[in-house]
Structure formats: C-alpha cells, structure tokens
N, C-alpha and C positions, 0 to 999 in steps of 0.2 A: 169367693177366693179360697176359702178354707176347703171347699169341696174339691177344688183342683188339687190342692196339696195332699189331701187325704187319699184321693183316688190314685194320683201318681205314686205316692208312697206305697200304697197297697199293691199296685201292679208291679212296681219295682221289687218289692219284697217277695211277691209271689214268684216272679220270674227267676230271681236269684236263688230262692229256696229250691225251686224245681231243678234249676241247672246244677247247683251244688249237690243236691240230693242224688241226682242221677250219676254225677261223676264219682261222688264218694261211695255210693252203694255199689257201683260197678268196679271201681279201681281200688277201693279201700281194703284194708285187712279185716279180719273178723271183728275186731273191736270197733273200728271206725265205720264198718258197714251199718251197724245199728244206728249210728248218728246220721248216716246218709238216708236211711229209711225214715228216721224222725223228720229230717228236712223235707223229704218227699211228702210226708203226711201233713206237715205244716203248710207246704206249698199248695197241696190239693185242697186243704181247708180254706186257705185264702182265696183260691180260685172259686170254690163253692160260695164263699161269702160274697165275692164280687158278682157272681151270677144271680144270687138271690137278693142282693142289695137293690133297692128301688131306685137305681140310678140310670136305667136305660132311657127314661124320659127326661133326665136331668141334663141340660146343656153344658153345665160346668164339668160333669163327668166326662163327656165326650171331648170337650176342649182339653182336659187334662190328659186323656188318652192320646189325642193327636199330638200334644206337646211331648209326651213321653216317647211315642213312636218316632217323631221327628228328631228328637235327641239321639235315639238309638241309631237311626239312619245316618245322621250327621257324624256320629262317632265312628261308625263303620267306614264311611267314605273318607274320613280323616285318616284312619289307620291305613286304608288301602293306598291313599296318596303318599303317605309317609313311607310305606314299604316300597312303593314304586320308586320314590326318590332315592332311597337307600340302595336299592338294587341297581339303579342306573348309574350311581356314582362309584 
C-alpha cells in the first residue's frame, strides 16, 4: 500500500515540477526564470529516480501508475464536460 502512495506522489511531483518549470522558464522574468530552471532540474531528477528505481517488476508501482493516470484522465473528462455544459447554456 505504501508503495502505491510513494509512486503516485513521486509521479505527481515530477509532472508538476516539469510543467511548472517549463512554464516559468519560458514566460517568467529574469529572476523567476532561475526558479523555473530549478523546477526543471528537480523534475528531471525525479524522473531519473523513477527510472532507476527497482519498481518496474513491482506490481504496486504499476497499480499506482494506473490509478494516477486514471485520475488525470477522469479530471480532464470532467473539465471537458463542465466546459461543454457552460458553453451550451
């Protein structure tokens, strides 16, 4: 159970760091660009840790990944349905 929580947390942190880092590094001013590059480095470090982690044989890791991806897909579908409902009304 704890493996699922750890893997989902690491993947979520990695994706958010990479996303925020890209946005801040591209759109930020000169002071905040450095923070964006730091977020990118942290995200890449987490991605590297997840690839070298001995979890590819671990079924809890893959269950956590499927749950995380399912949550992301469900959230995207919910947002799309909400936007369609607002646009139609």
